[in-house]
C-alpha positions as CSV (number, residue, x, y, z in Angstrom):
1,X,95.5,83.7,103.8
2,X,96.7,84.8,100.5
3,X,95.4,82.1,98.9
4,X,91.8,82.1,100.3
5,X,91.9,85.4,97.8
6,X,92.8,83.0,95.5
7,X,89.6,80.3,95.9
8,X,87.3,83.0,96.4
9,X,88.6,84.7,92.4
10,X,87.8,80.8,91.4
11,X,84.4,80.4,93.4
12,X,82.7,83.2,92.1
13,X,84.1,82.4,88.6
14,X,86.4,85.5,88.8
15,X,88.8,83.0,87.7
16,X,88.9,80.5,85.4
17,X,91.7,78.0,87.1
18,X,93.0,77.5,91.2
19,X,96.1,78.8,91.0
20,X,97.8,80.4,93.9
21,X,98.0,83.6,94.9
22,X,101.9,84.6,94.7
23,X,102.0,82.5,91.5
24,X,99.5,85.0,90.3
25,X,101.0,87.9,91.5
26,X,104.7,86.7,90.7
27,X,103.5,86.2,87.0
28,X,101.7,89.9,86.6
29,X,104.9,91.5,87.8
30,X,106.4,89.7,84.8
31,X,104.2,91.2,82.7
32,X,104.1,94.5,84.3
33,X,108.0,94.5,83.8
34,X,108.0,93.7,80.5
35,X,105.5,97.0,79.7
36,X,107.7,99.1,81.6
37,X,110.6,97.7,79.5
38,X,108.9,98.4,76.3
39,X,108.3,101.6,77.4
40,X,111.6,102.4,77.7
41,X,111.3,102.3,81.5
42,X,114.7,100.4,83.1
43,X,115.1,99.4,86.6
44,X,119.1,99.5,88.2
45,X,120.4,96.7,90.3
46,X,119.2,99.3,93.1
47,X,115.6,99.7,92.4
48,X,115.2,96.5,91.3
49,X,115.8,94.9,94.6
50,X,113.4,97.3,96.2
51,X,110.6,96.6,93.7
52,X,111.4,92.0,94.0
53,X,111.1,92.8,98.1
54,X,108.3,94.7,97.2
55,X,106.2,92.2,94.9
56,X,107.0,89.3,97.9
57,X,105.3,91.6,100.5
58,X,101.9,92.1,98.3
59,X,102.6,88.4,97.7
60,X,101.9,87.4,101.3
61,X,100.4,90.2,102.1
62,X,97.7,90.6,99.5
63,X,99.4,94.7,99.5
64,X,101.9,96.7,100.3
65,X,101.8,100.3,101.8
66,X,104.8,102.5,103.2
67,X,104.2,101.9,106.2
68,X,105.8,99.0,105.5
69,X,108.9,100.1,104.4
70,X,110.4,100.6,107.8
71,X,109.8,96.4,108.4
72,X,112.2,93.6,107.2
73,X,113.3,93.2,104.3
74,X,113.1,96.3,103.6
75,X,115.3,98.2,106.6
76,X,118.2,96.2,105.5
77,X,118.6,99.1,103.7
78,X,117.1,101.6,105.2
79,X,113.8,101.0,105.8
80,X,111.3,104.5,104.7
81,X,115.4,106.5,104.2
82,X,116.4,103.7,101.4
83,X,113.6,103.5,99.1
84,X,113.5,107.3,99.1
85,X,117.3,107.2,98.1
86,X,116.8,104.4,95.5
87,X,113.7,105.0,94.4
88,X,113.3,108.8,94.7
89,X,110.1,111.1,94.4
90,X,108.8,107.9,92.6
91,X,108.9,105.4,95.4
92,X,105.2,106.0,96.8
93,X,103.9,105.9,92.8
94,X,105.2,102.1,92.5
95,X,104.1,101.4,95.6
96,X,100.6,102.4,94.4
97,X,101.4,101.2,90.7
98,X,102.0,97.5,91.7
99,X,99.5,97.4,94.3
100,X,97.0,98.1,91.5
101,X,98.8,96.0,89.3
102,X,99.3,93.0,90.9
103,X,96.8,92.9,93.3
104,X,93.8,93.5,90.3
């Protein structure tokens, strides 16, 4: 389904080349991580676990919301409660930022 987004973006001329949606999301994620690093923001292993899986959901579903945290694969680390434990108060902000940066 998400590759339909890529096909539509290519067809209407938004994108110059046809790239699988998941590939584009992962490329944007790498850029976002680089920007965070340049800004002095670092993520530990626990935080990266959450971020990497959020990105996987975005790549397959064209977005993520807080209710997704109570589904697999997040439930193996406590779902919403685990996200709050490992990401703190910025969990919702990170979801919003990833959606904004990776789905545009």
